[in-house]
VOPAGU-2260 file (C-alpha; in pm, 1 decimal, decimal comma):
REM VOPAGU-2260
SITE   aa  ch    i         X         Y         Z
SITE  MET   A    0   -1620,0    1905,3   -1975,7
SITE  VAL   A    1   -1579,3    2270,2   -2065,3
SITE  SER   A    2   -1892,6    2423,4   -2208,7
SITE  LYS   A    3   -1949,0    2767,6   -2355,9
SITE  LYS   A    4   -2239,0    2982,3   -2254,9
SITE  ARG   A    5   -2360,6    3231,7   -2513,3
SITE  THR   A    6   -2407,8    3583,1   -2387,8
SITE  MET   A    7   -2712,2    3789,8   -2473,9
SITE  THR   A    8   -2518,1    4077,9   -2623,3
SITE  SER   A    9   -2448,8    4039,8   -2991,3
SITE  ASP   A   10   -2186,6    4314,5   -3019,3
SITE  ASP   A   11   -1895,5    4119,0   -2857,2
SITE  ASP   A   12   -1853,5    3751,9   -2947,9
SITE  ASP   A   13   -1504,3    3742,8   -2793,9
SITE  ASP   A   14   -1637,9    3776,4   -2438,7
SITE  ASP   A   15   -1784,8    3424,5   -2419,8
SITE  ALA   A   16   -1786,7    3300,8   -2061,6
SITE  TYR   A   17   -1654,0    2953,5   -1984,6
SITE  TYR   A   18   -1815,7    2746,7   -1713,5
SITE  VAL   A   19   -1623,5    2451,3   -1579,8
SITE  SER   A   20   -1779,3    2176,1   -1374,6
SITE  VAL   A   21   -1558,1    2105,5   -1074,7
SITE  LYS   A   22   -1666,0    1740,3   -1074,3
SITE  ASP   A   23   -1540,7    1682,0   -1428,3
SITE  LEU   A   24   -1208,7    1862,0   -1384,0
SITE  PRO   A   25    -998,3    1552,4   -1296,3
SITE  PHE   A   26   -1141,8    1368,2   -1596,3
SITE  ASP   A   27   -1056,1    1660,1   -1823,5
SITE  ILE   A   28    -700,0    1657,6   -1693,8
SITE  LEU   A   29    -674,3    1284,7   -1762,6
SITE  ARG   A   30    -815,0    1334,8   -2111,4
SITE  GLN   A   31    -547,8    1597,6   -2179,9
SITE  ARG   A   32    -281,3    1355,9   -2058,9
SITE  ILE   A   33    -422,3    1087,2   -2289,8
SITE  ALA   A   34    -414,3    1323,9   -2585,8
SITE  GLN   A   35     -48,1    1409,6   -2523,7
SITE  SER   A   36      75,7    1053,6   -2471,6
SITE  SER   A   37     115,9     779,1   -2728,9
SITE  GLY   A   38     132,3     400,4   -2750,8
SITE  ALA   A   39     130,5     198,1   -2431,3
SITE  GLU   A   40     110,6     510,7   -2214,9
SITE  ARG   A   41    -211,2     610,8   -2390,6
SITE  ARG   A   42    -367,9     268,0   -2332,6
SITE  GLU   A   43    -269,8     274,8   -1966,0
SITE  ALA   A   44    -405,7     628,0   -1922,3
SITE  ARG   A   45    -735,3     526,1   -2084,7
SITE  LYS   A   46    -764,3     232,5   -1844,8
SITE  GLN   A   47    -705,6     465,8   -1550,0
SITE  LEU   A   48    -967,6     709,5   -1680,2
SITE  LEU   A   49   -1225,5     435,6   -1725,3
SITE  LEU   A   50   -1157,4     298,7   -1376,7
SITE  LYS   A   51   -1200,2     643,5   -1222,1
SITE  MET   A   52   -1524,7     689,9   -1412,3
SITE  GLY   A   53   -1661,9     369,4   -1258,4
SITE  ALA   A   54   -1577,3      87,1   -1498,8
SITE  LYS   A   55   -1506,4    -259,6   -1365,8
SITE  PRO   A   56   -1135,6    -342,8   -1336,6
SITE  GLU   A   57    -979,2    -607,3   -1558,8
SITE  LYS   A   58    -982,4    -966,2   -1439,5
SITE  ARG   A   59    -655,0   -1110,2   -1323,1
SITE  ALA   A   60    -464,6   -1335,3   -1559,3
SITE  CYS   A   61    -520,2   -1710,9   -1528,0
SITE  ILE   A   62    -247,8   -1905,3   -1353,0
SITE  SER   A   63    -220,0   -2281,4   -1309,1
SITE  TYR   A   64    -294,2   -2419,9    -964,4
SITE  ARG   A   65      49,4   -2579,1    -930,6
SITE  LEU   A   66     227,0   -2248,4   -1001,4
SITE  LEU   A   67      -7,0   -2066,9    -762,7
SITE  MET   A   68      71,5   -2312,3    -481,8
SITE  GLU   A   69     446,3   -2281,9    -547,8
SITE  LYS   A   70     417,8   -1903,4    -534,9
SITE  LYS   A   71     220,8   -1913,1    -208,5
SITE  LYS   A   72     470,3   -2157,6     -57,8
SITE  ALA   A   73     761,0   -1930,0    -151,5
SITE  GLU   A   74     581,9   -1625,8      -3,2
SITE  LYS   A   75     511,8   -1815,6     319,0
SITE  CYS   A   76     874,5   -1929,4     343,6
SITE  SER   A   77    1003,1   -1576,6     286,7
SITE  ALA   A   78     760,6   -1441,1     547,9
SITE  ILE   A   79     889,4   -1693,6     802,7
SITE  THR   A   80    1253,5   -1606,6     731,9
SITE  ASP   A   81    1171,7   -1236,1     754,5
SITE  TYR   A   82    1006,7   -1295,0    1092,4
SITE  ARG   A   83    1307,4   -1492,0    1217,0
SITE  ASN   A   84    1545,5   -1221,5    1096,5
SITE  GLU   A   85    1342,3    -949,9    1270,2
SITE  ARG   A   86    1331,8   -1155,5    1589,8
SITE  PHE   A   87    1708,2   -1208,1    1574,3
SITE  LYS   A   88    1765,2    -835,7    1519,0
SITE  ARG   A   89    1540,6    -752,5    1814,4
SITE  THR   A   90    1717,1    -992,1    2053,6
SITE  THR   A   91    2057,4    -870,4    1933,2
SITE  LEU   A   92    1953,5    -512,1    1995,8
SITE  GLU   A   93    1818,7    -604,1    2340,6
SITE  ARG   A   94    2150,0    -766,7    2427,0
SITE  GLN   A   95    2338,3    -458,4    2312,7
SITE  LEU   A   96    2115,2    -232,5    2520,1
SITE  GLY   A   97    2128,0    -462,1    2821,8
SITE  LYS   A   98    1757,6    -545,0    2836,6
SITE  HIS   A   99    1821,2    -914,9    2784,1
SITE  THR   A  100    2055,8    -942,8    3083,5
SITE  ARG   A  101    1815,0    -750,8    3307,0
SITE  ARG   A  102    1539,8    -996,5    3223,6
SITE  LYS   A  103    1772,5   -1287,6    3295,4
SITE  LYS   A  104    1874,0   -1136,7    3630,7
SITE  ASN   A  105    1510,8   -1081,2    3727,3
SITE  LYS   A  106    1429,2   -1445,5    3650,6
SITE  LYS   A  107    1715,8   -1564,7    3870,5
SITE  ARG   A  108    1613,9   -1327,3    4149,5
SITE  SER   A  109    1251,8   -1443,8    4141,2
SITE  ARG   A  110    1362,6   -1806,5    4161,8
SITE  ARG   A  111    1578,7   -1727,5    4466,4
SITE  LEU   A  112    1300,4   -1539,2    4643,0
SITE  GLY   A  113    1072,8   -1841,7    4645,4
SITE  LYS   A  114     847,8   -1816,9    4347,2
SITE  ARG   A  115     960,0   -2167,9    4256,4
SITE  PRO   A  116     952,6   -2421,5    4539,4
SITE  ASN   A  117    1291,7   -2528,4    4668,8
SITE  THR   A  118    1322,4   -2910,6    4704,8
SITE  SER   A  119    1647,9   -2921,7    4899,7
SITE  SER   A  120    1618,7   -2966,1    5278,0
SITE  LYS   A  121    1894,0   -2882,5    5529,0
């Protein structure tokens, strides 16, 4: 908050010095923003100010258990499809760059060189 400090000289009242606390500066800025806004913006700005000053945040709204489980199930399903899509993109990119075929060739080469026992006898 801005506070005035009275000077000792009585001849000039216009030369009052202003001292501003650096800690309170962000709060003062928020208060100015609150004063300029109106309606829902003002309420939201007040909430933000109170939270920054150390107030407890609002509790979340109540939701029925059935709706919560449906929401979680949908999130899980979307996460799985996202993972599958990313995996598909990665393998497609590897095929385009030729990494997939190199890996396949190395597997075949390692099988031929004897890493896997050969059961045929001649």
